[in-house]
C-alpha positions in Angstrom: 43.0 202.1 238.3 44.5 204.4 240.8 41.3 206.5 240.6 39.6 203.8 242.8 38.8 205.3 246.2 41.3 204.0 248.8 38.5 203.7 251.4 36.7 201.1 249.2 39.9 199.2 248.7 40.7 199.0 252.4 37.1 198.1 253.2 37.2 195.3 250.7 40.5 194.1 252.0 39.0 193.9 255.6 36.3 191.7 254.2 39.0 189.4 252.8 38.7 190.2 249.1 41.7 188.7 247.4 42.3 191.6 245.0 42.0 194.2 247.6 44.4 192.3 249.8 46.8 192.1 246.9 46.8 196.0 246.6 46.2 197.1 250.1 48.8 194.9 251.8 52.3 196.1 252.7 53.8 197.6 249.6 57.1 196.1 250.7 55.6 192.7 251.2 57.9 189.8 251.0 57.9 187.3 248.1 56.5 184.8 250.7 53.5 187.1 251.5 52.7 187.3 247.8 53.0 183.5 247.3 50.5 183.0 250.0 48.0 185.2 248.2 48.7 183.6 244.9 48.0 180.2 246.5 44.7 181.5 247.8 43.7 183.0 244.5 44.6 179.8 242.7 42.6 177.8 245.1 39.5 179.6 244.0 39.9 178.1 240.4 41.3 179.5 237.2 39.0 182.5 237.3 37.7 184.1 240.5 35.2 187.1 240.9 36.5 189.7 243.3 35.0 192.9 244.5 36.5 195.0 241.6 37.4 192.5 238.9 37.8 188.9 238.0 41.2 187.5 239.0 43.3 184.8 237.4 46.5 183.1 238.6 46.4 180.4 235.9 49.1 180.5 233.3 46.6 179.2 230.6 43.8 181.7 231.5 46.2 184.6 231.8 47.4 183.9 228.2 43.9 183.4 226.9 42.8 186.7 228.2 45.9 188.6 227.0 45.8 187.3 223.5 42.0 187.4 223.0 40.2 189.9 220.8 37.3 189.7 223.2 39.4 191.8 225.6 41.1 195.1 225.3 43.6 196.9 227.5 42.6 199.9 229.6 39.0 201.0 230.1 36.5 200.6 227.2 35.1 204.0 226.4 31.5 202.7 226.3 31.7 200.6 229.5 28.7 201.0 231.8 30.0 198.8 234.5 32.7 201.1 235.9 32.4 203.6 238.7 32.4 207.1 237.3 35.4 208.1 239.3 37.4 205.3 237.9 36.6 206.0 234.3 36.6 209.8 234.6 40.2 210.5 235.6 41.7 209.5 232.3 40.7 213.0 230.8 43.7 214.7 232.4 45.6 217.2 230.4 49.1 215.7 230.7 50.1 212.3 229.3 49.4 209.4 231.6 50.7 205.7 231.2 47.2 204.3 231.5 45.3 206.9 229.5 45.0 207.1 225.8 47.0 207.5 223.6 49.4 205.6 225.6 50.6 202.3 224.0 49.5 200.5 227.1 45.8 201.2 226.7 45.3 201.8 223.0 44.1 199.1 220.5 44.4 198.7 216.8 44.5 200.4 214.5 46.1 203.2 216.5 48.1 200.8 218.6 49.5 199.2 215.5 50.5 202.5 214.1 52.3 203.7 217.2 54.1 200.4 217.8 55.2 200.1 214.2 57.1 203.4 214.5 59.3 202.3 217.4 59.5 198.5 217.0 62.4 198.5 214.5 64.7 200.0 217.2 64.0 197.1 219.6 64.5 194.1 217.3 66.7 191.3 218.4 69.3 192.3 215.8 69.2 196.0 216.7 69.6 195.2 220.5 72.6 192.9 219.8 74.3 195.8 218.0 74.1 197.7 221.4 75.6 194.9 223.5 79.2 196.2 223.4 78.1 199.7 224.4 76.0 198.2 227.3 79.0 196.2 228.5 81.1 199.5 228.4 78.5 201.4 230.4 78.2 198.6 233.0 82.0 198.6 233.5 82.3 202.4 233.8 79.5 202.4 236.4 81.4 199.7 238.4 84.7 201.6 238.0 83.0 204.6 239.8 82.1 202.5 242.9 84.6 201.9 245.7 84.3 198.1 246.3 85.6 198.5 249.9 82.8 200.8 250.9 79.1 200.0 251.3 77.0 201.2 248.3 73.3 201.2 247.5 73.4 199.1 244.3 70.0 200.4 243.2 71.3 204.0 243.2 74.8 203.5 241.8 74.3 200.6 239.3 70.8 199.1 238.8 69.1 202.3 238.0 72.0 204.0 236.2 72.6 201.2 233.7 69.2 201.1 232.0 68.5 204.9 232.2 71.8 205.5 230.5 71.1 203.0 227.8 67.6 204.2 227.0 68.7 207.9 227.2 71.3 207.2 224.6 68.8 205.4 222.3 66.4 208.3 222.6 68.9 211.2 222.5 68.4 212.4 226.0 71.4 214.6 227.0 73.6 213.2 229.8 72.7 216.4 231.8 69.1 215.5 231.9 69.2 211.8 232.7 69.3 212.2 236.5 66.2 214.4 236.3 64.4 211.9 234.0 65.2 209.1 236.5 63.8 211.2 239.4 60.6 212.0 237.5 60.2 208.4 236.4 60.6 207.0 239.9 58.2 209.6 241.3 55.5 208.8 238.7 55.8 205.0 239.0 52.9 204.6 241.4 50.6 205.9 238.6 50.0 202.3 237.7 48.7 201.4 241.1 45.1 201.5 242.4 43.8 203.0 245.7 46.6 205.5 246.3 46.4 207.7 249.4 45.3 211.2 248.3 48.6 212.8 249.1 50.5 210.2 247.1 48.0 210.5 244.3 48.6 214.2 244.1 52.4 213.8 244.2 52.1 211.3 241.3 49.9 213.6 239.2 52.5 216.4 239.9 55.4 214.2 238.7 53.5 213.1 235.6 52.8 216.9 234.8 56.4 217.7 235.3 57.6 214.9 233.1 55.0 215.9 230.4 56.4 219.5 230.5 60.0 218.4 230.2 59.1 216.0 227.3 57.3 218.8 225.5 60.3 221.0 225.7 62.7 218.2 224.7 60.6 217.3 221.6 60.4 221.0 220.6 64.2 221.1 220.8 64.5 218.0 218.6 62.3 219.5 216.0 64.9 222.2 215.3 68.0 220.2 216.4 67.3 216.7 215.3 69.9 213.8 215.9 70.4 210.2 215.0 68.2 208.9 217.7 64.7 207.4 218.1 63.0 210.5 219.4 64.3 212.6 216.5 63.1 209.9 214.1 59.6 209.8 215.9 59.2 213.5 215.5 59.8 213.2 211.7 58.3 209.7 211.2 55.4 209.1 208.7 53.5 205.9 208.3 51.5 205.9 205.0 52.0 209.6 205.0 50.6 210.2 208.5 52.7 211.2 211.5 51.9 211.3 215.2 50.1 214.4 216.4 51.6 216.3 219.4 49.8 214.3 222.1 50.4 210.9 220.4 54.1 211.8 220.1 54.5 212.8 223.7 52.5 209.7 224.9 54.6 207.3 222.8 58.0 208.9 223.5 57.2 209.2 227.2 56.2 205.6 227.6 59.2 204.2 225.7 61.5 206.4 227.8 60.0 205.5 231.2 59.3 201.9 230.4 62.9 201.7 229.0 64.4 201.9 232.5 61.7 201.5 235.2 61.1 197.8 234.8 64.8 197.0 234.0 65.9 198.6 237.3 63.6 196.0 239.0 65.0 193.2 236.9 68.5 193.9 237.8 67.9 194.5 241.6 65.7 191.3 241.8 68.3 189.4 240.0 71.1 190.6 242.4 69.1 189.5 245.4 68.2 186.1 243.9 71.7 185.2 242.9 73.2 186.5 246.1 70.8 184.4 248.2 71.4 181.2 246.0 75.2 181.0 245.7 74.8 177.5 244.2 73.0 179.0 241.2 75.7 181.6 240.8 78.4 178.8 240.9 76.4 177.1 238.1 76.7 180.3 236.0 80.3 180.6 236.7 80.9 177.1 235.5 78.7 177.6 232.4 78.4 181.3 231.3 76.3 180.2 228.4 73.5 179.7 230.9 73.2 183.5 231.6 70.3 184.2 229.2 68.3 181.4 230.7 69.1 182.7 234.1 67.6 186.1 233.3 64.4 184.4 232.1 64.3 182.5 235.4 64.7 185.7 237.3 61.9 187.2 235.3 59.8 184.2 236.0 60.4 184.0 239.8 60.4 187.7 240.7 59.0 189.6 237.7 59.4 193.4 237.5 55.6 193.7 236.9 53.2 192.0 239.2 50.0 192.1 237.0 48.0 193.8 234.3 44.4 194.2 233.4 41.9 193.9 230.6 38.3 195.0 229.9 35.9 192.5 228.4 34.3 193.9 225.1 31.4 191.3 224.9 30.0 188.6 227.1 32.8 186.0 226.8 33.3 182.5 228.4 36.7 182.2 230.1 37.8 179.0 232.0 34.1 178.0 232.1 33.0 181.3 233.5 30.9 183.9 231.6 32.6 187.2 231.9 30.1 190.0 231.2 30.8 192.9 228.8 32.6 195.8 230.5 33.9 193.6 233.4 37.6 193.9 234.3 39.9 190.9 234.5 43.2 191.2 236.5 45.8 188.8 235.1 48.4 188.2 237.7 51.6 187.7 235.7 53.7 186.8 238.8 51.3 184.2 239.9 51.0 182.6 236.4 54.8 182.4 236.4 54.5 180.0 239.4 51.7 177.9 238.1 52.6 174.3 239.1 50.8 173.1 236.0 53.4 174.6 233.8 56.5 174.9 236.0 57.7 172.0 238.1 58.6 172.9 241.7 57.6 176.5 240.8 58.9 178.3 243.9 62.5 176.9 243.3 65.1 179.3 241.6 66.8 177.2 238.9 68.9 179.0 236.4 69.0 175.8 234.2 65.2 175.4 234.2 64.2 173.9 230.8 61.1 176.0 230.3 62.0 179.2 232.1 61.3 181.3 228.9 57.6 180.2 229.1 57.0 182.9 231.7 54.6 185.7 231.0 56.6 188.6 232.7 56.6 190.5 229.4 52.7 190.0 229.0 51.5 188.4 225.8 49.5 189.1 222.6 49.6 192.4 220.8 50.7 194.2 224.0 53.8 192.0 224.5 56.6 194.2 225.7 58.3 195.7 222.7 61.4 196.2 224.8 61.7 192.6 225.9 64.9 191.9 223.9 66.6 195.0 225.2 65.5 194.1 228.8 66.9 190.6 228.5 70.1 191.8 227.1 70.6 194.4 229.7 69.8 192.0 232.4 72.3 189.5 231.2 75.1 192.0 230.6 74.4 194.0 233.8 74.3 190.9 236.1 77.0 188.9 234.4 79.5 191.9 234.5 78.7 192.6 238.1 79.2 189.1 239.4 82.2 188.4 237.1 84.0 191.3 238.7 82.6 190.8 242.3 81.7 187.2 242.8 81.8 187.6 246.6 79.4 190.6 246.7 77.6 190.6 250.0 74.2 192.0 250.8 74.1 194.4 253.9 71.1 195.1 256.2 68.7 197.8 255.1 67.3 196.5 251.7 63.8 197.8 251.1 61.2 197.1 248.4 59.7 199.9 246.3 56.5 201.3 247.6 54.7 200.5 244.3 52.5 197.5 244.0 52.3 196.7 240.3 56.0 197.5 239.6 58.0 195.3 241.9 61.6 195.7 242.8 64.0 197.2 245.3 64.2 200.8 246.4 67.4 200.3 248.2 69.8 197.4 248.0 72.9 198.0 250.2 75.9 195.8 249.4 79.6 195.6 249.8 81.1 194.6 246.5 84.3 193.0 247.8 82.3 190.9 250.2 
């Protein structure tokens, strides 16, 4: 949706449109700012018609839309309700996370075929086999930080842990990981709408550079295969049919970028929440078995992904409202996670919350995040290892949120580990 003209977004925001305000507000907006918007959207009912799409902050309605066969991800090819500029940008030459054949915007049977080729690597059993290696990486990264000196924890820990893990899974050489991290960070705003022209062009350049790097890397793996997921994807066949070149690049690129981008946010958001709620950290120290639930509570309260969208395939009734064919519905995951009808005292951070796992931070339905088990494990290991070693970690002034709107996390998180 980044093809939406920014002038239209700003004009709608000035008129008070809630979706436009959600996107056009300060990118570094506080959680309190978002909470206020969520409340306004929720007050309009379970489904509200905005200037660009229908909006929902209802946990029930979000799940209905995400799991319904009446909706599809991305933009329906035959939609006649979308501005030409919004629908036309998807024909770019390089791979794009919200253009086919990306897993994010394809539907069965193609989506089923792509997903089946990578799912086995991210099963709960496969992820648990990686736990020891993730603990080792976490400790090695902390060993490299001087606890007596200030450090930007996003740069030295929160970003390096997930990028190292996913790079090892995918067979990306250690020498290339910093480059991949830079390209992924530069391309992250590609999910947002209404980008300023200069940023739009910078994002397109980052995506093109990432595609070129990925093409070269996959070519190398064809002649020098290893025991990694990308090598297996190059050779994979499902019912005798493999991925064509563009499908391979799109699937590999999304798994690689998604494998660290959102987990960086999970770790940073978790550090901030636990630092700011020392009583909750004390509860985890007293009962370490609560760490998995704590990660789900972090995902619920400050999820790495703010929202996602769906296109209506046929006139459909949702929450008593008829949504016409071709209309967009914006499902606000972060707002659904604070639905008072599902979560008691929803704005309170409680690592022992009984139903924390009912959050929708990983989406729902056929597009449920295939890396959810890996993200949960990395979040648990990364945060537990950090606070076990440095329980008196202290945040320093200068923390800033990322400039992205859909991906929500910290760009900088200065701390002193020894407190």
